[in-house]
Z-matrix of the N, CA and C atoms (Angstrom, degrees):
N
C 1 1.454
C 2 1.533 1 107.93
N 3 1.317 2 116.05 1 130.08
C 4 1.457 3 119.88 2 -177.56
C 5 1.529 4 111.52 3 -85.21
N 6 1.314 5 114.98 4 170.81
C 7 1.463 6 121.72 5 -175.99
C 8 1.521 7 112.27 6 -62.72
N 9 1.317 8 118.08 7 -40.51
C 10 1.459 9 120.70 8 -178.06
C 11 1.532 10 110.97 9 -64.41
N 12 1.324 11 117.17 10 -36.71
C 13 1.466 12 120.39 11 177.15
C 14 1.520 13 110.79 12 -65.44
N 15 1.316 14 117.33 13 -41.81
C 16 1.472 15 120.91 14 177.76
C 17 1.528 16 111.15 15 -62.98
N 18 1.319 17 116.13 16 -40.32
C 19 1.463 18 120.22 17 179.00
C 20 1.529 19 109.98 18 -64.26
N 21 1.327 20 116.91 19 -43.03
C 22 1.469 21 120.53 20 179.28
C 23 1.529 22 111.29 21 -65.21
N 24 1.324 23 117.49 22 -37.62
C 25 1.469 24 120.77 23 176.43
C 26 1.526 25 109.72 24 -62.44
N 27 1.329 26 117.05 25 -42.16
C 28 1.461 27 120.66 26 176.36
C 29 1.517 28 112.03 27 -63.18
N 30 1.314 29 116.56 28 -39.28
C 31 1.465 30 121.54 29 -179.42
C 32 1.532 31 110.85 30 -66.34
N 33 1.320 32 115.91 31 -46.60
C 34 1.464 33 120.04 32 178.45
C 35 1.535 34 110.55 33 -67.41
N 36 1.326 35 116.23 34 -38.66
C 37 1.468 36 119.45 35 177.15
C 38 1.522 37 112.04 36 -61.65
N 39 1.325 38 116.95 37 -40.64
C 40 1.459 39 120.70 38 176.53
C 41 1.515 40 112.04 39 -64.26
N 42 1.321 41 116.46 40 -37.76
C 43 1.462 42 120.84 41 177.29
C 44 1.520 43 110.57 42 -64.94
N 45 1.311 44 116.65 43 -42.20
C 46 1.467 45 120.86 44 178.72
C 47 1.517 46 110.68 45 -63.94
N 48 1.328 47 117.25 46 -45.75
C 49 1.470 48 120.30 47 179.34
C 50 1.526 49 111.30 48 -62.46
N 51 1.317 50 116.57 49 -44.67
C 52 1.464 51 119.94 50 -178.56
C 53 1.518 52 112.85 51 -66.38
N 54 1.322 53 116.90 52 -46.38
C 55 1.466 54 120.56 53 -178.79
C 56 1.521 55 111.57 54 -69.03
N 57 1.316 56 115.93 55 -45.57
C 58 1.464 57 119.52 56 178.51
C 59 1.517 58 111.87 57 -63.90
N 60 1.326 59 116.01 58 -41.71
C 61 1.460 60 120.10 59 179.09
C 62 1.518 61 112.44 60 -64.35
N 63 1.325 62 116.37 61 -41.06
C 64 1.466 63 119.68 62 179.26
C 65 1.529 64 111.17 63 -66.32
N 66 1.323 65 116.69 64 -37.98
C 67 1.463 66 120.38 65 178.05
C 68 1.519 67 110.92 66 -65.46
N 69 1.331 68 116.16 67 -45.70
C 70 1.463 69 120.10 68 179.15
C 71 1.522 70 110.54 69 -65.87
N 72 1.330 71 117.66 70 -36.62
C 73 1.464 72 120.80 71 178.03
C 74 1.518 73 111.05 72 -61.36
N 75 1.325 74 116.60 73 -41.32
C 76 1.466 75 120.04 74 179.16
C 77 1.534 76 110.93 75 -63.73
N 78 1.310 77 115.82 76 -42.11
C 79 1.461 78 119.64 77 177.87
C 80 1.529 79 110.17 78 -64.28
N 81 1.338 80 117.07 79 -43.56
C 82 1.465 81 121.19 80 -179.94
C 83 1.523 82 111.54 81 -61.50
N 84 1.305 83 117.22 82 -43.10
C 85 1.470 84 120.41 83 -179.45
C 86 1.520 85 110.21 84 -63.94
N 87 1.325 86 116.68 85 -43.65
C 88 1.468 87 119.20 86 179.31
C 89 1.522 88 111.74 87 -63.67
N 90 1.328 89 117.72 88 -40.14
C 91 1.462 90 120.71 89 178.06
C 92 1.525 91 110.33 90 -67.65
N 93 1.333 92 116.86 91 -42.33
C 94 1.467 93 120.49 92 -178.23
C 95 1.523 94 111.66 93 -65.89
N 96 1.321 95 116.93 94 -38.22
C 97 1.463 96 119.93 95 -177.73
C 98 1.528 97 113.21 96 -84.88
N 99 1.321 98 116.27 97 -6.16
C 100 1.460 99 119.91 98 179.93
C 101 1.524 100 111.30 99 -61.21
N 102 1.343 101 116.05 100 -40.01
C 103 1.466 102 119.41 101 178.78
C 104 1.527 103 112.41 102 -93.89
N 105 1.324 104 117.90 103 -2.40
C 106 1.453 105 121.41 104 174.94
C 107 1.520 106 115.58 105 90.40
N 108 1.333 107 117.46 106 -5.28
C 109 1.466 108 120.24 107 178.85
C 110 1.527 109 109.67 108 -134.16
N 111 1.313 110 114.71 109 151.57
C 112 1.460 111 121.04 110 175.86
C 113 1.524 112 106.64 111 -113.66
N 114 1.344 113 116.68 112 109.66
C 115 1.463 114 119.64 113 -178.83
C 116 1.528 115 110.61 114 -83.05
N 117 1.315 116 116.25 115 176.77
C 118 1.467 117 121.80 116 -174.49
C 119 1.529 118 111.64 117 -63.99
N 120 1.321 119 117.98 118 -36.75
C 121 1.458 120 121.27 119 -179.37
C 122 1.530 121 110.35 120 -66.86
N 123 1.314 122 116.99 121 -43.60
C 124 1.460 123 120.92 122 177.89
C 125 1.526 124 111.17 123 -65.22
N 126 1.312 125 116.47 124 -39.21
C 127 1.465 126 120.80 125 178.99
C 128 1.534 127 110.72 126 -64.41
N 129 1.330 128 117.18 127 -41.56
C 130 1.468 129 121.04 128 178.99
C 131 1.526 130 110.76 129 -65.37
N 132 1.327 131 116.82 130 -40.15
C 133 1.450 132 120.73 131 178.78
C 134 1.524 133 111.02 132 -65.11
N 135 1.326 134 116.95 133 -40.96
C 136 1.461 135 120.67 134 177.43
C 137 1.527 136 111.10 135 -65.19
N 138 1.320 137 116.30 136 -38.69
C 139 1.460 138 120.49 137 178.84
C 140 1.535 139 110.29 138 -60.48
N 141 1.323 140 117.31 139 -45.27
C 142 1.465 141 120.93 140 178.75
C 143 1.528 142 110.95 141 -64.85
N 144 1.309 143 115.95 142 -40.23
C 145 1.464 144 119.74 143 -179.64
C 146 1.525 145 111.22 144 -65.50
N 147 1.308 146 118.39 145 -41.05
C 148 1.463 147 120.32 146 179.10
C 149 1.526 148 111.11 147 -67.45
N 150 1.334 149 117.21 148 -28.48
C 151 1.463 150 120.78 149 174.69
C 152 1.534 151 109.46 150 -64.61
N 153 1.328 152 117.29 151 -40.53
C 154 1.464 153 121.79 152 178.34
C 155 1.530 154 110.19 153 -64.71
N 156 1.318 155 117.61 154 -40.46
C 157 1.465 156 121.23 155 178.02
C 158 1.528 157 110.31 156 -62.70
N 159 1.322 158 116.82 157 -43.40
C 160 1.475 159 120.23 158 178.51
C 161 1.525 160 111.10 159 -64.16
N 162 1.325 161 116.81 160 -39.62
C 163 1.462 162 120.75 161 177.66
C 164 1.528 163 110.35 162 -62.15
N 165 1.323 164 117.03 163 -43.78
C 166 1.462 165 120.91 164 177.52
C 167 1.520 166 112.00 165 -61.19
N 168 1.323 167 116.77 166 -43.25
C 169 1.460 168 120.74 167 178.68
C 170 1.528 169 111.06 168 -63.60
N 171 1.327 170 117.00 169 -42.03
C 172 1.463 171 120.55 170 178.35
C 173 1.528 172 110.78 171 -62.95
N 174 1.335 173 116.98 172 -41.20
C 175 1.463 174 120.35 173 178.22
C 176 1.526 175 111.49 174 -62.71
N 177 1.323 176 115.94 175 -42.14
C 178 1.469 177 119.84 176 179.84
C 179 1.526 178 110.62 177 -62.99
N 180 1.317 179 116.94 178 -46.67
C 181 1.463 180 120.79 179 -178.11
C 182 1.528 181 111.15 180 -65.03
N 183 1.333 182 116.38 181 -49.59
C 184 1.467 183 119.78 182 -177.54
C 185 1.518 184 112.24 183 -65.05
N 186 1.327 185 117.09 184 -44.79
C 187 1.465 186 118.76 185 -179.04
C 188 1.534 187 110.95 186 -67.51
N 189 1.331 188 117.60 187 -33.37
C 190 1.462 189 120.20 188 176.49
C 191 1.513 190 111.77 189 -64.76
N 192 1.319 191 116.34 190 -43.64
C 193 1.466 192 120.67 191 178.56
C 194 1.523 193 110.61 192 -64.25
N 195 1.330 194 116.39 193 -45.94
C 196 1.467 195 120.28 194 -179.38
C 197 1.519 196 110.80 195 -65.25
N 198 1.320 197 117.59 196 -38.17
C 199 1.460 198 120.30 197 179.49
C 200 1.526 199 111.22 198 -63.33
N 201 1.309 200 117.17 199 -47.93
C 202 1.468 201 119.95 200 178.54
C 203 1.523 202 110.31 201 -64.30
N 204 1.324 203 117.54 202 -39.22
C 205 1.465 204 121.28 203 179.72
C 206 1.533 205 111.35 204 -63.15
N 207 1.348 206 117.29 205 -44.55
C 208 1.465 207 119.51 206 -180.00
C 209 1.530 208 111.23 207 -66.46
N 210 1.315 209 117.25 208 -37.04
C 211 1.461 210 119.16 209 176.84
C 212 1.525 211 110.65 210 -65.65
N 213 1.321 212 117.06 211 -40.87
C 214 1.465 213 121.54 212 178.87
C 215 1.527 214 110.57 213 -64.59
N 216 1.318 215 117.11 214 -42.63
C 217 1.462 216 121.07 215 -179.16
C 218 1.525 217 112.24 216 -66.19
N 219 1.331 218 116.76 217 -29.23
C 220 1.461 219 119.61 218 179.85
C 221 1.538 220 111.82 219 -84.08
N 222 1.330 221 117.59 220 1.24
C 223 1.450 222 121.61 221 176.51
C 224 1.519 223 114.51 222 93.28
N 225 1.317 224 116.90 223 2.79
C 226 1.466 225 120.66 224 178.96
C 227 1.530 226 108.07 225 -91.76
N 228 1.311 227 116.04 226 103.80
C 229 1.462 228 120.25 227 -176.80
C 230 1.518 229 112.74 228 -93.00
N 231 1.327 230 118.45 229 1.18
C 232 1.462 231 120.35 230 179.52
C 233 1.520 232 111.08 231 -60.78
N 234 1.326 233 117.37 232 -29.00
C 235 1.465 234 120.26 233 -178.48
C 236 1.520 235 111.82 234 -65.72
N 237 1.314 236 117.04 235 -26.23
C 238 1.458 237 120.32 236 -179.36
C 239 1.526 238 112.59 237 -82.45
N 240 1.318 239 117.37 238 -16.40
C 241 1.464 240 120.81 239 -178.95
C 242 1.523 241 113.42 240 -117.52
N 243 1.329 242 117.96 241 0.71
C 244 1.457 243 120.89 242 -178.48
C 245 1.527 244 110.93 243 -72.25
N 246 1.330 245 117.84 244 125.09
C 247 1.469 246 119.88 245 179.52
C 248 1.530 247 112.68 246 -60.76
N 249 1.338 248 116.73 247 -33.40
C 250 1.459 249 120.14 248 179.64
C 251 1.528 250 111.01 249 -64.67
N 252 1.303 251 116.73 250 -45.87
C 253 1.466 252 120.18 251 -178.91
C 254 1.521 253 110.68 252 -70.89
N 255 1.327 254 117.89 253 -40.70
C 256 1.458 255 120.86 254 179.89
C 257 1.525 256 111.10 255 -64.37
N 258 1.320 257 117.97 256 -37.10
C 259 1.461 258 121.42 257 177.69
C 260 1.514 259 110.52 258 -68.01
N 261 1.297 260 116.43 259 -40.06
C 262 1.463 261 121.66 260 -178.28
C 263 1.517 262 111.50 261 -69.40
N 264 1.318 263 116.95 262 -40.47
C 265 1.455 264 120.15 263 -177.62
C 266 1.506 265 107.94 264 -73.97
């Protein structure tokens, strides 16, 4: 497996963690606020879930930077002018 494939796996993995974590966070908040109070167990679960969301975001940012950097180093400058990549970054 080459480096670019590993970077893409990290990028997709970060997207999965971030999207899944945000979805679960929304469900957790709705369940926690249903009874009007957030107990210690719910707060701890939310804390862990937000850590997963931050990890996903960090993976997306780092893998995006590394992906553009590796493309630039290999002489492919399309990544620096691509509207899709510029919009995403």
